[in-house]
C-alpha positions in Angstrom: 0.0 -0.1 0.0 1.2 3.7 -0.6 3.1 5.0 2.2 0.9 8.2 2.0 -2.3 6.1 2.9 -0.5 4.1 5.8 0.6 7.5 7.2 -2.9 9.0 7.0 -4.4 5.8 8.7 -1.6 5.8 11.3 -2.5 9.5 12.2 -6.0 8.5 12.8 -5.0 5.5 14.7 -2.6 7.7 17.0 -5.9 10.4 17.6 -8.2 7.4 18.4 -6.7 4.0 18.7 -10.4 2.8 20.1 -11.8 3.4 16.7 -9.6 0.3 15.2 -10.1 -3.2 16.3 -6.4 -4.3 16.4 -4.1 -6.2 14.2 -4.8 -9.7 13.0 -2.3 -12.4 12.6 -1.6 -14.2 9.5 -3.2 -17.3 10.6 -6.6 -15.5 11.5 -6.6 -14.1 8.0 -5.9 -17.5 6.4 -8.5 -19.1 8.4 -11.0 -16.3 7.3 -9.9 -16.7 3.6 -10.6 -20.7 4.1 -14.0 -19.9 5.6 -14.9 -17.7 3.0 -13.1 -19.8 0.3 -11.6 -16.7 -1.3 -8.3 -15.1 -1.6 -8.3 -11.7 -0.2 -6.4 -8.9 -2.1 -3.0 -8.1 -0.5 -3.9 -4.5 0.2 -7.0 -5.7 2.3 -4.7 -8.3 3.9 -2.1 -5.7 4.8 -4.8 -3.5 6.4 -6.2 -6.6 8.5 -2.7 -7.4 9.8 -1.9 -3.9 10.7 -5.2 -2.5 12.0 -7.6 -5.3 11.9 -10.8 -3.1 11.4 -11.7 0.5 12.1 -12.8 4.0 10.9 -10.7 5.3 8.1 -11.7 8.8 6.8 -15.5 8.6 6.0 -15.5 4.8 5.9 -15.9 1.8 8.5 -13.6 -1.1 7.4 -14.7 -4.4 8.8 -12.2 -7.0 10.1 -12.7 -9.6 12.9 -12.3 -7.8 16.0 -14.8 -5.2 17.2 -13.3 -1.6 17.7 -14.4 -0.2 21.1 -15.8 3.1 19.5 -17.0 2.0 16.1 -19.4 -0.9 15.1 -16.9 -3.2 13.0 -18.6 -6.6 12.9 -16.8 -9.6 11.7 -16.3 -9.3 7.9 -16.6 -13.2 7.8 -19.9 -13.1 9.3 -21.3 -10.2 7.3 -19.9 -11.8 3.9 -21.8 -15.1 4.6 -24.9 -13.3 5.4 -24.8 -11.2 2.3 -23.9 -14.2 0.1 -27.4 -15.6 1.1 -29.4 -12.5 0.3 -27.8 -10.9 -2.9 -28.5 -12.2 -6.2 -26.8 -14.9 -8.4 -23.5 -13.8 -9.2 -22.4 -12.8 -5.5 -21.4 -16.4 -4.5 -17.9 -15.2 -3.7 -18.8 -11.6 -2.2 -16.7 -10.5 0.5 -18.0 -7.7 2.7 -15.6 -4.9 3.9 -18.1 -2.3 5.1 -21.8 -1.5 5.2 -23.5 1.7 4.1 -26.0 3.6 6.4 -28.8 2.1 4.4 -27.4 -1.5 5.3 -26.3 -1.8 1.6 -23.0 -4.0 1.5 -19.6 -3.0 0.3 -17.0 -5.1 -0.8 -15.7 -7.1 -3.7 -16.4 -10.3 -5.6 -13.6 -12.7 -5.7 -11.3 -13.1 -7.7 -11.9 -9.3 -8.7 -10.6 -6.8 -6.5 -12.8 -3.7 -7.6 -14.9 -2.3 -4.6 -18.5 -2.4 -5.1 -21.7 -1.3 -3.2 -25.0 -3.2 -4.1 -28.0 -0.9 -3.5 -31.0 -3.2 -2.1 -33.6 -0.3 -3.1 -32.5 -0.2 -6.8 -31.2 -3.8 -7.2 -27.9 -2.8 -8.8 -24.2 -2.7 -8.2 -21.9 0.4 -8.4 -18.0 0.3 -8.6 -16.7 2.7 -6.1 -13.2 2.0 -6.5 -10.9 0.1 -8.4 -9.2 -1.4 -5.4 -9.1 -1.7 -1.6 -6.2 0.9 -1.6 -8.1 3.4 -3.8 -11.0 2.8 -1.6 -9.0 3.9 1.6 -7.5 6.7 -0.4 -11.0 8.0 -1.5 -12.4 7.6 2.2 -9.6 9.4 3.5 -10.3 12.3 0.8 -14.0 12.0 1.7 -14.7 11.0 -1.8 -16.7 7.9 -1.6 -20.1 9.3 -2.1 -21.4 6.6 0.2 -23.7 7.4 3.0 -22.4 5.6 6.4 
């Protein structure tokens, strides 16, 4: 991941560590990949290993451990839930977030573009080409997603 993005997240972490869930081990990440039967993008894995979950700019990023100040449910549990309610073609969906209306944000493995699925309108929208770009947009408050 770009150094600028990591530095910006580090600044947020220093200001409010309670907004992050805490780093995961590589074993926890591998177990999550096995449970979901997907390969996580390297940039998302890097985030999980360093921060676990948390508030980054205007986004809430799901991990495995709950942050103290921010609701960050398990991305494994949320992914399995959304796979049951999303239409055909989302069998490999991995949730990295949920917007304010309850719509999932994530990727469909093996693709790495970040999408949101709007239940009200029944369609997907690409919001970033990668998790790294998603974080960059979140930091600059350019996601145009209501949290």
